[in-house]
C-alpha positions in Angstrom: 154.9 114.6 135.6 153.6 111.6 137.8 151.6 108.5 137.4 148.0 108.0 137.5 145.8 105.4 138.2 144.7 104.9 134.6 147.7 106.1 132.8 149.8 109.5 132.2 147.9 112.0 129.6 150.3 112.4 126.3 150.5 115.9 126.7 152.9 115.2 129.3 155.4 113.5 126.9 157.7 115.6 125.2 156.3 116.9 121.8 158.4 115.1 119.7 157.7 111.6 121.3 154.1 112.0 121.5 154.2 112.7 117.6 155.9 109.7 116.8 153.6 108.0 119.2 150.7 108.9 117.4 152.0 108.4 114.0 152.8 105.0 114.8 149.5 104.2 116.1 147.4 105.9 113.3 149.6 103.7 111.1 149.0 100.6 113.1 145.0 101.3 113.1 145.5 101.3 109.4 146.6 98.2 109.1 144.9 95.9 111.8 141.9 97.8 112.5 139.4 96.6 115.1 142.3 93.9 115.8 144.4 96.4 117.7 143.1 96.1 120.6 145.2 98.4 123.1 148.4 100.6 122.6 150.3 102.5 125.5 153.8 104.3 125.2 156.0 103.0 128.5 160.1 103.1 129.6 162.0 105.7 130.4 160.7 108.5 128.1 156.9 108.2 130.7 159.3 109.8 133.8 160.0 113.2 134.2 164.0 112.7 134.6 164.3 111.3 131.3 168.0 111.9 129.9 168.5 115.1 127.9 169.6 113.1 124.4 166.0 111.5 123.9 166.4 107.8 124.2 164.1 104.7 122.7 160.1 105.5 122.2 159.0 101.8 124.2 155.4 100.9 123.1 153.4 98.0 124.0 151.0 97.0 121.6 148.2 94.4 121.9 146.9 92.5 119.4 143.8 90.1 118.7 142.8 87.3 115.8 146.1 86.5 114.5 146.6 83.5 112.4 149.2 80.7 113.0 150.6 82.3 109.8 150.9 85.6 111.1 152.8 84.3 114.1 155.2 82.7 112.3 157.9 84.6 110.9 159.3 82.3 108.7 155.8 82.4 107.0 155.3 86.3 106.9 159.0 87.6 106.5 159.1 87.3 102.6 154.8 88.4 101.9 155.3 92.1 102.2 151.9 92.0 101.9 150.9 90.1 105.0 150.0 92.2 108.1 153.4 91.5 110.2 155.2 92.5 107.3 153.3 96.0 107.5 153.3 96.2 110.7 156.7 96.1 110.9 157.1 98.8 108.0 155.2 101.2 109.6 157.5 101.0 112.9 160.1 101.4 110.7 159.3 104.4 108.6 158.2 106.2 112.2 161.4 105.7 113.4 163.0 107.0 110.5 161.1 110.0 109.6 161.1 111.2 113.5 164.7 110.1 113.8 164.0 107.8 116.7 164.5 104.4 118.0 161.0 103.0 118.2 160.9 100.0 120.5 157.3 98.0 120.2 156.5 95.1 122.0 153.8 92.9 120.4 151.2 91.2 122.9 148.3 88.7 121.7 145.5 89.6 124.3 144.6 85.7 125.2 148.1 85.5 126.2 148.7 88.3 128.9 146.2 87.3 131.8 148.2 85.1 133.7 151.9 84.7 135.3 153.2 83.3 132.2 155.9 85.0 129.8 153.8 85.7 126.7 155.2 85.0 123.4 155.5 87.7 121.0 152.8 88.4 118.8 154.5 88.3 115.4 157.6 86.1 116.8 155.3 83.0 118.8 158.2 80.8 120.1 159.9 84.5 121.4 158.9 84.6 125.0 158.9 88.4 126.7 161.5 88.1 129.6 160.8 91.4 131.6 157.3 90.7 131.8 156.6 90.7 135.3 158.5 94.2 135.6 156.3 95.6 132.5 153.3 94.6 134.4 154.1 96.4 137.6 154.9 99.4 135.4 151.4 99.4 133.8 149.5 98.6 136.7 151.7 101.4 138.6 149.7 104.1 136.0 153.5 104.3 134.5 152.3 104.3 131.0 150.6 106.4 128.5 147.1 105.1 126.7 147.1 105.4 123.1 144.4 103.7 122.2 141.9 101.0 123.7 141.9 99.2 126.5 144.0 100.0 129.6 146.2 97.4 131.3 144.6 97.0 134.8 141.7 95.3 132.2 144.4 92.4 130.7 146.8 91.7 133.1 147.3 90.6 136.7 150.2 91.9 139.2 153.2 89.8 139.5 154.1 87.9 142.4 157.4 88.4 144.5 158.7 84.8 142.7 157.7 86.6 139.4 160.0 89.6 139.9 162.8 87.4 141.2 163.2 85.1 138.4 162.7 88.2 136.1 165.6 90.5 138.2 167.8 87.5 137.9 167.7 86.9 134.3 168.1 90.8 134.0 171.5 90.2 135.7 172.2 87.3 133.7 171.6 89.3 130.4 174.3 92.2 132.3 176.7 89.4 133.1 176.5 88.0 129.5 177.9 91.5 128.3 180.5 91.5 131.0 181.2 87.7 129.5 181.2 89.8 125.9 183.9 92.6 127.0 181.2 95.3 126.7 182.5 97.1 129.6 184.4 98.9 126.9 181.2 100.4 125.4 180.2 103.3 127.1 176.0 102.9 126.3 176.3 98.9 127.9 178.3 99.9 130.6 175.6 102.9 131.8 172.8 100.8 131.1 174.5 98.1 133.6 175.5 100.3 136.1 172.2 102.4 136.2 170.2 98.8 135.2 171.7 97.6 138.4 170.5 100.2 140.6 167.0 99.2 139.6 167.4 95.8 140.4 168.8 96.4 143.8 166.0 99.2 144.6 163.5 96.8 144.0 165.0 94.1 145.8 165.0 96.4 148.3 161.5 98.2 148.1 159.5 95.4 146.3 158.8 98.0 143.5 160.6 98.2 140.0 158.9 101.0 139.0 161.5 103.6 139.0 163.6 105.7 135.9 167.2 104.5 135.9 168.1 108.3 137.3 165.7 107.9 140.3 167.4 104.4 140.6 170.8 106.0 140.3 170.0 108.3 142.6 168.7 105.5 145.0 171.9 104.0 144.7 174.0 106.5 145.6 172.0 107.1 148.8 171.9 103.5 149.6 175.2 101.8 147.8 179.0 102.0 149.9 180.8 105.0 148.8 183.2 103.0 146.6 180.3 102.8 143.8 179.5 106.7 143.5 182.0 107.9 141.2 180.7 105.0 138.9 177.2 106.1 139.3 177.7 109.8 138.7 179.8 108.7 135.6 176.4 106.9 134.4 174.4 109.6 134.9 177.1 112.1 132.9 177.0 109.4 130.2 173.2 109.1 130.2 173.5 112.4 129.2 175.6 112.6 126.6 178.1 114.6 128.3 180.6 111.9 129.9 184.1 112.6 129.5 187.2 110.3 128.5 187.6 109.5 132.1 184.5 108.8 132.4 184.3 106.5 129.8 187.4 104.8 131.6 185.4 104.4 135.1 182.8 102.8 133.5 185.0 100.2 131.8 186.8 99.2 134.8 183.8 99.2 137.3 181.3 97.8 135.2 182.4 93.7 135.7 182.4 94.7 139.6 179.5 96.2 139.9 177.4 93.9 138.0 179.1 90.9 140.2 178.1 92.9 143.2 174.5 93.4 141.9 174.5 89.4 141.4 175.6 88.7 144.8 172.4 89.9 146.2 170.4 87.7 144.0 171.5 84.4 143.3 170.6 82.4 140.1 166.9 81.6 140.1 167.9 79.1 137.1 171.4 77.6 138.1 173.8 77.2 135.0 175.8 74.2 133.6 179.5 74.2 134.4 181.0 75.6 131.4 178.0 77.4 130.6 177.6 81.2 129.8 174.9 83.7 130.7 171.8 83.8 128.6 170.7 87.0 126.4 167.2 88.0 127.4 
C-alpha cells in the first residue's frame, strides 16, 4: 500500500476496518445528509505496517451548517433527538458492533482553511492540538476517502513553525504521562517510545507522515544504541507479544526517552514554575 495524491483506495484497508468505516459513513449520512461534507479514514490503519493487533479506527469528518446549540454540549448532551447526540450514539454503536474503538475528529468546514487550530464540531471550545500533523498526512494522500470532498480542497499545508508548535505540545503530552507515573502502563510507554521516534523523525526530515513502526525503524537506524532495546520492546508491545521483561524495560526507559526527545525540541510555550505539563 502506498499513499496516492488523492488518497488510498478503500480496498487497501483490512476488510474489518473497511466494513466499520462504511457502516459509520452510512449512519452519519442518515443523520447529517448534505451537511456531511467529507469523511476520511486516517491514522495507523492506513499504513501497510499496521500492528498485528488491530488498533483504533481513526476517522476525520467535516460538517457544515451547525447551529450554535449543536456546537455546545451543555445544550445537546441531554437531548437524544439532537443531531450531535445521534452522531455520538451512531459512533458508539459502530464501535460495539465491530468490536473496535472508533476515534472520530469532527470538524466544521468554515474553520479548516487556515493555520489556526479549529474547534471540534460539537465541542466548539475544544481545539485540535495535532492540526498541523493531521493536515500534513492528509495532503500527502495518507487517507482513505469515504465520502465527499478531498482534504486538499479544504486545508492548507502546515508551516515549519506550525509543526514545531504541534510537536512541542505532543512532547508535553508525553511528559504529562511521565508526570502521572504512566510508564508502568505498557500501552502508554509504547506510545511514548514510538511517538517520540516519530517526533524525532519529523524534526530530522521535516515530514511527520510516517507510521509508528516506520518511525521506530528510523529510530533504530539513527539513535544511539542505548535506545535500541526499548524500541524493539515497543515493537513487540505494539504487536501484542511483549514479555514481562519488555514491559519492565519500557517502564524504566520511557521517562529518560521522553526527556531525550524534549532536549531536541525545547518548549515553544514556556511553563510557569511548578506548572505540570499539559494534556493535549
